[in-house]
Each structure stands twice: as structure tokens, then as C-alpha cells.
C-alpha positions in Angstrom: 89.7 55.8 58.7 87.2 58.6 59.0 86.2 61.8 57.2 88.5 63.7 54.9 88.4 66.1 52.0 87.7 64.3 48.7 90.4 64.2 46.0 89.8 63.8 42.3 91.0 60.2 42.5 87.9 59.6 44.8 85.5 60.6 42.1 84.9 57.2 40.6 83.9 55.8 44.0 81.8 58.9 44.8 80.0 58.3 41.5 79.6 54.5 42.3 78.0 55.3 45.6 75.7 57.9 44.0 74.7 55.5 41.2 73.8 52.8 43.7 71.0 55.2 44.9 69.6 55.8 41.4 67.5 52.6 41.1 66.1 52.9 44.6 64.1 56.0 43.7 64.5 57.3 47.2 67.5 59.6 47.2 68.0 61.2 43.8 65.8 62.4 40.9 68.3 61.1 38.4 66.7 58.2 36.6 69.8 56.9 34.9 73.3 56.4 36.3 75.8 59.3 35.9 79.4 58.9 34.7 82.6 60.3 36.2 83.1 62.8 33.3 79.6 64.3 33.8 80.4 64.9 37.5 83.9 66.4 37.1 82.7 70.0 37.0 80.5 69.4 40.0 83.4 67.9 41.9 85.7 70.9 41.0 83.1 73.4 42.2 83.6 72.2 45.8 86.1 74.2 47.7 87.5 72.9 51.0 87.4 76.3 52.7 83.8 77.1 51.8 81.8 74.3 50.2 83.7 71.0 50.8 83.1 67.6 49.5 84.1 65.0 52.1 84.5 61.3 51.9 84.2 58.8 54.7 86.6 55.9 54.7 86.5 52.6 56.5 89.8 50.8 56.1 91.1 52.1 52.8 87.6 52.1 51.1 85.4 55.2 50.6 82.0 54.1 51.9 80.1 57.4 52.0 80.3 61.1 51.1 78.8 64.4 52.1 78.8 67.6 50.1 78.1 71.2 50.9 76.6 73.3 48.1 75.6 76.9 47.9 71.9 77.4 48.3 70.2 79.2 45.5 73.3 80.8 44.2 72.6 84.4 45.4 74.9 86.4 47.7 72.2 86.9 50.4 72.1 83.1 51.0 75.9 82.8 51.5 75.4 81.6 55.1 73.2 78.7 54.0 74.3 75.5 52.3 72.5 72.5 51.0 73.8 69.1 52.3 73.8 65.9 50.4 74.8 62.6 52.0 75.2 59.3 50.2 76.2 56.0 51.8 77.1 52.8 50.0 74.3 50.2 50.3 76.4 47.8 52.3 77.1 50.4 54.9 73.6 51.8 55.3 71.7 51.3 58.6 74.8 51.6 60.7 74.3 55.2 62.0 76.8 56.5 59.4 74.3 59.0 58.2 74.0 60.4 61.7 77.8 60.6 62.1 78.2 62.4 58.8 75.4 64.9 59.5 76.8 65.7 62.9 80.2 66.2 61.5 78.8 68.5 58.8 77.0 70.5 61.5 80.2 70.8 63.5 82.1 72.0 60.5 79.5 74.5 59.3 80.4 77.5 61.4 84.0 77.3 60.2 82.6 77.5 56.7 80.6 80.6 57.6 77.3 78.7 57.6 74.4 79.4 59.9 71.8 77.3 58.2 71.7 73.9 56.6 69.1 72.5 54.3 68.4 69.2 52.6 66.1 68.2 49.9 64.6 64.8 50.7 61.9 62.7 49.0 59.0 62.5 51.5 58.9 58.7 51.0 62.6 58.4 52.1 61.6 57.5 55.7 65.1 56.7 57.1 66.4 60.1 56.0 63.3 62.0 57.1 63.6 60.3 60.6 67.3 61.0 60.9 66.9 64.7 60.0 63.9 65.1 62.4 65.8 63.3 65.2 68.6 65.8 64.8 66.4 68.9 64.9 65.7 69.5 61.3 62.2 70.7 60.4 60.1 70.6 57.3 60.3 74.1 55.9 58.5 73.3 52.7 57.0 70.5 50.6 56.7 70.3 46.9 53.9 67.8 46.3 54.2 65.3 43.5 57.0 67.3 41.9 59.0 64.3 40.7 57.9 61.6 38.3 59.8 58.3 38.0 58.5 55.2 36.3 55.0 56.5 36.2 54.8 57.4 39.9 54.9 60.9 41.4 56.9 61.8 44.5 56.9 64.7 46.9 60.0 66.6 47.9 60.5 68.0 51.4 62.8 70.9 52.2 64.3 70.1 55.5 66.2 72.8 57.4 68.0 73.6 60.6 69.2 76.9 61.9 72.6 76.3 63.6 73.4 79.7 64.9 71.2 82.5 66.1 72.6 85.7 64.7 71.2 89.2 65.1 71.7 91.2 62.0 72.7 94.8 62.5 70.2 97.2 60.9 
């Protein structure tokens, strides 16, 4: 039980957890469920030593996952990663998001990361509260950038600097 690196055999469950978020319109801008095949390349891009994909197990069941992804794909941003956390609906509201976020922060320095960011819909109150409670700040807002089912939604860029680091000139 606990957090471990995802294996390819976990991908169907990772996709199931992600797809459970699609109809809620709170956690993803995907408007239709995704399939395992469409997520295979995404899965394979995660590298345990730099940009891991981790699953959280309770008993023998994967109930949540967290991924680290490169921010903006340019070398100057190599010390920054975007985090995504998804929790199965039946395990939400049990402080698991906090546990995963704290574990990601603890792991970040070993991955060479100094800054973590997350993209969160402004109306996703539980995620916004969690991030703010753990010291993340709103670094940007893209107003009404997403449209789903005839409604517009704003996206917040939430960030936290983990390590102060003076850069040599």
C-alpha cells in the first residue's frame, strides 16, 4: 500500500480514474473519455528519474495517480514541472490529494526540480483550496479560456517555488 512508480499494466486503471473526471467538468478539459491506446505515448514519456508517473495503492487497488511533466518543453524550464493529480471518485475527500501533493514536493528536489506548477480550473474549489493551503499561489489566470457544454471556464496557473537558488552570473 502506498505510492510507487506506475507500470504499463497500471495504465487501464490510470485511464479509468482520469475518465471518471471527464464528466465532472472540474479537472480536465477533455470532453470525451480517452482510451488506453491514446494514452500509451503519454505514459511512456514519463521517466522515473526525471518526470515520473506514480500510482497510489490501497490494498491491491490503484486509487489515485500523480504525474510530473516538463513545463513548456524548453531547456531553460528544466527545473520546473507541471503536476497532475487524479483520485478515483470513491476515494476523494479523504486527504489523499494532500498526501500525494506533499509526496510530490518531497520527491521534487531529487528530480532536479525547484518549482512546481499546476493548471486548475478556477471553479475547482477543493483543488484550489488544497493548493493554497500548501503554499501555492495563483501566478496567472486565463479567463474563460475553456468552453464545455456551452459554458466558459477560467484556468488558474498555480505555482510554488520549493527551493531558493541563487543563479551564478
